[in-house]
C-alpha positions in Angstrom: 29.7 -41.9 -26.2 27.2 -39.0 -26.1 25.0 -38.5 -23.1 22.4 -36.7 -25.3 19.0 -38.1 -25.7 15.9 -37.1 -27.6 12.7 -36.5 -25.6 9.5 -37.1 -27.6 5.9 -37.7 -26.7 2.7 -38.0 -28.8 0.9 -36.2 -25.9 2.5 -32.9 -27.0 2.4 -31.3 -30.4 4.8 -32.9 -32.9 7.6 -30.7 -34.1 6.7 -28.6 -37.0 10.3 -28.3 -38.3 13.7 -29.9 -38.0 13.9 -30.0 -34.1 13.1 -32.2 -31.2 10.5 -31.5 -28.5 13.4 -31.6 -26.0 17.0 -32.8 -25.7 18.4 -34.3 -22.5 22.1 -33.7 -21.9 23.2 -35.2 -18.6 20.6 -34.1 -16.1 19.6 -30.9 -18.0 16.6 -30.9 -20.4 16.4 -28.2 -23.1 12.7 -27.8 -23.9 11.9 -26.5 -27.4 9.5 -23.7 -27.8 5.9 -24.7 -27.5 3.1 -22.7 -29.2 -0.6 -23.4 -28.3 -1.2 -26.3 -30.6 -3.7 -29.0 -29.7 -1.6 -32.2 -30.0 -4.5 -34.1 -31.5 -5.3 -31.7 -34.3 -2.0 -29.7 -34.6 -4.2 -26.6 -34.8 -4.3 -23.6 -32.5 -6.2 -24.6 -29.4 -8.0 -21.2 -29.2 -7.9 -17.6 -30.6 -8.2 -16.4 -26.9 -4.8 -15.4 -25.5 -5.4 -16.8 -22.0 -6.5 -20.1 -23.4 -3.4 -20.1 -25.7 -1.2 -19.4 -22.6 -2.7 -22.4 -20.8 -2.2 -24.7 -23.8 1.4 -23.6 -24.0 2.1 -24.5 -20.4 0.1 -27.7 -20.7 2.3 -28.7 -23.7 5.5 -27.8 -21.8 4.3 -29.8 -18.7 3.7 -32.8 -20.9 7.2 -32.8 -22.4 8.7 -32.3 -18.8 6.8 -35.3 -17.7 8.0 -37.4 -20.6 11.5 -36.4 -19.5 10.8 -37.7 -16.0 10.4 -34.2 -14.5 7.8 -31.6 -13.7 7.3 -27.9 -14.4 8.8 -27.4 -10.9 12.1 -28.7 -12.3 12.2 -25.8 -14.9 14.9 -23.4 -13.9 14.7 -21.0 -16.9 11.8 -19.9 -19.1 11.9 -17.7 -22.2 8.5 -16.3 -23.2 7.6 -14.8 -26.5 4.5 -12.6 -26.9 3.2 -11.0 -30.0 1.5 -8.3 -27.8 3.4 -7.4 -24.6 0.0 -6.0 -23.3 -0.7 -9.7 -22.5 2.2 -9.8 -20.0 -0.2 -9.7 -16.9 -2.3 -12.6 -18.3 0.9 -14.7 -18.7 1.8 -14.0 -15.1 -1.7 -15.0 -13.9 -1.6 -18.3 -16.0 1.9 -19.0 -14.8 0.8 -18.9 -11.2 -1.7 -21.7 -12.1 1.1 -24.0 -13.4 4.1 -23.1 -11.3 4.9 -22.8 -7.6 7.5 -20.7 -5.8 10.4 -20.6 -6.2 9.5 -19.6 -9.8 12.0 -20.2 -12.6 14.2 -17.4 -13.9 12.5 -15.8 -16.9 12.7 -13.5 -19.8 9.7 -12.1 -21.7 10.2 -10.8 -25.2 7.9 -9.0 -27.6 8.0 -10.5 -31.2 6.4 -9.5 -34.4 4.9 -12.9 -35.2 5.0 -16.6 -34.2 4.4 -19.8 -36.2 0.9 -20.7 -37.2 -0.4 -17.3 -36.0 0.1 -18.1 -32.3 0.1 -15.3 -29.9 2.5 -16.9 -27.3 5.4 -19.3 -27.2 7.5 -20.5 -24.3 10.7 -22.5 -24.1 12.7 -23.6 -21.1 15.5 -25.4 -19.4 14.8 -28.1 -16.8 17.2 -29.8 -14.5 16.3 -33.1 -12.9 18.1 -35.1 -10.2 21.3 -34.1 -8.6 
């Protein structure tokens, strides 16, 4: 029997393709990439990069909570930025959502993201022992 479970909440944007918001395998949760979509409208929350970053982390937090965890349980983040010049803004916004010790992280510059988003983040969360 598989110990894999789908994590899904209406409080975060619905998947815009053939994927799950998150998958739980044992005590590890693999969080799919979140772009700055407003879950109610499925449209970009803002054109402003800082507002987009806040929406991305809000969406991730919501999926973490649905999986019975918090952002503090995230052990690894992968960040995707259309413009790496926004790296400092991401750091500032992350400090609003995360506490030390911060998760391991990678930041990658990309040419484009779905729906014209400027930022996307995905992660791995471990809950319990």
